[in-house]
C-alpha angles and dihedrals in degrees: 000000000000116000090235092051089050089050091050091050092047092051089046090051091049092050091047093049088064097058122100090239092060091046091055098046100031099136095048094051091046095048089044092049091047090051092048091053091048090051093046090051090048095048093047092045094242096117091108088071090064090051090050092051094046092048089050093047098050097073090041092055091046092054091046090051092056091053099038093079089067092058104085098213092049093045090054091048094049090049093051090046091053092050093048093047090049092051092047092051090050097250105199097181109144114247116251119269133200092228118119117258114256121227088250094052092047091049091049092053094050092042096236135113118269090245094050120145121253093252091052092050092050092048094048089047094047092049095049094042088056088061103036104036112125090244093054096052099280123106141239096262096057093043090050089051092052092048091046092051090047092050093046093053094046098049 
């Protein structure tokens, strides 16, 4: 397409986006426009460009996600989003309490019986920690729960 044609289409889209009709049906217009662009790309044989852009963007977004937690505004936004999505999905996780963990709770966390041997407890802890350690994709809370359960059963 000619650059002037693209500029005219862009300006027309900006003007249309300020109308009340667009504001009422924003999602439908955006999805319809996206579908039209995909159909156009498939029909003209340019769909491979979308795949190339997506393939190049995935590692960039993964790196950005690692560093985003160090940007205070983004970290707060991420925390707020996680809280809202947990409420929207009906997250029924019990709030943390300051009560000590019972042997039964500790055994349930590690997946062993309350009267398991020291060796069984250590093997179960090591296996779960290998999956849930913060360096392996888990988080500090889960690792802390595993350590607390191990300590409770070994005491």
